[in-house]
C-alpha positions as CSV (number, residue, x, y, z in Angstrom):
1,M,19.4,11.5,15.2
2,P,20.5,12.5,11.7
3,T,19.6,10.1,9.0
4,F,21.7,8.9,6.1
5,P,21.2,10.6,2.7
6,D,20.7,6.9,1.6
7,L,21.5,3.4,2.8
8,L,24.7,3.2,0.8
9,Y,26.1,6.5,2.1
10,P,29.1,7.2,2.2
11,L,29.8,4.7,-0.6
12,S,27.1,6.2,-2.8
13,F,28.7,9.7,-2.3
14,M,32.2,8.4,-3.2
15,R,30.8,6.6,-6.3
16,M,29.0,9.7,-7.3
17,T,32.2,11.8,-7.1
18,R,33.9,9.2,-9.4
19,K,30.9,9.4,-11.8
20,L,30.1,5.7,-11.3
21,P,26.6,4.3,-11.7
22,K,24.5,3.6,-8.6
23,L,25.2,0.2,-7.1
24,N,22.5,-2.5,-7.6
25,F,21.5,-3.7,-4.1
26,S,18.6,-4.9,-2.0
27,E,17.9,-4.4,1.6
28,L,17.5,-7.7,3.6
29,D,16.1,-8.6,7.0
30,A,18.9,-9.9,9.3
31,S,17.3,-13.4,9.1
32,Q,17.8,-13.5,5.3
33,I,21.6,-13.2,5.6
34,P,23.2,-16.7,5.2
35,E,26.1,-18.0,7.1
36,P,29.0,-17.3,7.4
37,Y,27.9,-13.7,6.5
38,A,25.3,-13.5,9.3
39,S,27.9,-14.2,12.0
40,L,30.1,-11.4,10.6
41,L,27.4,-8.8,9.8
42,V,24.5,-9.2,12.2
43,H,25.7,-7.7,15.5
44,D,26.1,-4.4,17.1
45,G,29.9,-4.6,17.5
46,D,32.8,-3.5,15.4
47,M,33.6,-5.4,12.2
48,T,37.4,-5.3,12.9
49,S,37.2,-7.7,15.8
50,R,34.8,-10.1,14.0
51,L,36.9,-10.2,10.9
52,E,40.1,-10.7,12.8
53,A,38.6,-13.6,14.8
54,Y,37.1,-15.2,11.6
55,H,40.3,-14.9,9.6
56,E,42.6,-15.5,12.5
57,S,44.7,-12.5,11.6
58,A,45.1,-8.9,12.4
59,L,43.9,-6.5,9.7
60,S,45.4,-3.7,7.8
61,V,43.9,-0.9,5.7
62,S,44.6,-0.6,2.0
63,P,43.3,2.9,1.2
64,L,41.9,3.2,-2.3
65,R,40.7,6.8,-2.2
66,S,40.4,9.4,0.5
67,S,39.5,13.0,1.1
68,N,39.7,15.2,4.2
69,D,38.0,18.6,4.6
70,G,39.2,19.0,8.2
71,K,35.8,18.0,9.6
72,S,35.0,14.7,7.9
73,Y,37.5,12.2,6.6
74,F,36.2,10.0,3.8
75,R,38.0,6.9,2.7
76,E,37.2,4.0,0.4
77,V,39.2,1.0,1.6
78,L,40.0,-2.7,1.3
79,L,40.7,-4.4,4.6
80,T,43.2,-7.2,4.3
81,T,44.8,-9.8,6.6
82,T,48.3,-8.9,7.7
83,E,49.2,-12.6,7.5
84,N,48.7,-13.1,3.7
85,D,47.1,-9.9,2.3
86,Q,43.7,-11.6,1.8
87,P,40.9,-9.1,1.2
88,V,38.3,-9.4,3.9
89,E,36.2,-6.3,3.5
90,Y,35.6,-3.5,0.9
91,G,33.9,-0.4,2.0
92,A,33.6,3.3,2.5
93,I,33.6,5.3,5.7
94,E,33.0,8.9,6.7
95,I,34.7,9.7,10.0
96,T,33.8,12.9,12.0
97,L,37.3,13.8,13.2
98,K,36.1,16.2,15.9
99,H,34.4,13.3,17.7
100,L,37.7,11.5,18.2
101,P,40.5,12.3,20.7
102,E,43.2,14.6,19.3
103,E,45.9,11.8,19.5
104,V,43.7,9.4,17.4
105,R,43.0,11.8,14.5
106,P,46.4,11.5,12.8
107,L,46.2,7.7,13.1
108,V,42.8,7.7,11.3
109,I,44.2,9.9,8.5
110,E,47.3,7.7,8.3
111,A,44.9,4.9,7.2
112,K,47.0,1.9,8.3
113,Q,44.6,0.5,11.0
114,P,40.8,0.0,10.8
115,L,38.7,2.4,12.8
116,G,37.4,-0.3,15.0
117,G,40.9,-1.4,15.9
118,L,41.8,2.2,16.9
119,L,38.6,2.7,18.9
120,N,39.3,-0.5,20.8
121,Q,43.1,0.2,21.2
122,Y,42.4,3.7,22.6
123,R,39.5,2.5,24.7
124,I,37.1,5.0,23.1
125,P,33.6,4.2,24.2
126,Y,31.2,3.7,21.2
127,S,28.2,1.8,20.0
128,S,27.6,0.4,16.6
129,S,24.1,0.5,15.1
130,P,23.6,-1.4,11.8
131,R,21.2,0.6,9.7
132,A,20.6,-2.1,7.0
133,F,21.7,-5.4,5.8
134,L,22.5,-5.6,2.1
135,K,22.7,-8.0,-0.8
136,I,24.9,-6.3,-3.4
137,I,25.4,-7.2,-7.1
138,P,29.1,-6.7,-7.5
139,D,30.1,-4.4,-10.4
140,G,33.4,-3.5,-12.0
141,P,34.7,-1.2,-9.2
142,I,33.9,-3.8,-6.5
143,V,35.4,-6.7,-8.5
144,E,38.5,-4.5,-9.1
145,A,38.8,-3.7,-5.4
146,F,38.6,-7.4,-4.3
147,G,40.8,-8.6,-7.2
148,S,38.0,-11.0,-8.2
149,V,34.6,-12.0,-7.1
150,E,33.4,-15.6,-7.2
151,S,29.7,-14.9,-6.7
152,D,26.8,-13.0,-8.3
153,E,25.9,-11.5,-5.0
154,L,27.8,-10.2,-2.0
155,Y,26.6,-9.3,1.5
156,G,27.2,-6.3,3.6
157,R,25.8,-3.7,6.0
158,S,25.3,0.0,6.4
159,N,26.4,1.0,9.9
160,Q,26.7,4.0,12.1
161,I,29.2,4.3,15.1
162,T,28.3,6.8,17.8
163,G,30.0,7.9,21.0
164,F,28.1,7.4,24.2
165,N,27.2,11.1,24.1
166,G,25.3,10.5,20.8
167,D,27.8,12.1,18.5
168,I,28.2,10.3,15.2
169,I,31.8,9.1,15.0
170,A,31.4,7.3,11.6
171,R,29.1,6.2,8.9
172,I,30.2,3.0,7.1
173,V,29.2,0.7,4.3
174,E,30.9,-2.7,4.7
175,I,30.9,-5.3,2.0
176,L,32.3,-8.8,2.4
177,P,33.9,-10.9,-0.3
178,T,32.7,-14.4,-1.2
179,L,33.3,-16.6,1.8
180,V,33.1,-20.3,2.6
181,L,32.1,-21.6,5.9
182,N,35.1,-22.0,8.2
């Protein structure tokens, strides 16, 4: 199985292309993630379903940046609730387009629905494998993406989604905003 260039890939790649400094983070054991973050991050499912259930709202994608070389589609996004536009996740994803059905590819590039929602909607078999759990010190670009950050540390994960044949569908870094226990 291929390994990531680093734990923050593809976010690290997207930051590098923007000439931003490396993100200050530490890797945590799953048991070190506090609630409510642990319930949202420590699992082997898709984040879309978890976030929709937690926030009691469907999610939409607010693309911040993207690029597409025809093989891999990269995007840096903010996921928001459709109910009130509340930011629920900031992240970056690399999607290997050839590992998705032809009819799903334009929807991915359209960037209106989260990948997890599309995988579920089109009943595409996949597995999710968290590579690392992260504590991140938010910097200017993250604060700007969320609009504001009310904590000195945020939690997230580095994740990989594969098809049942082992093909890598996506590599993702998912960072949650400051949350309060529901």
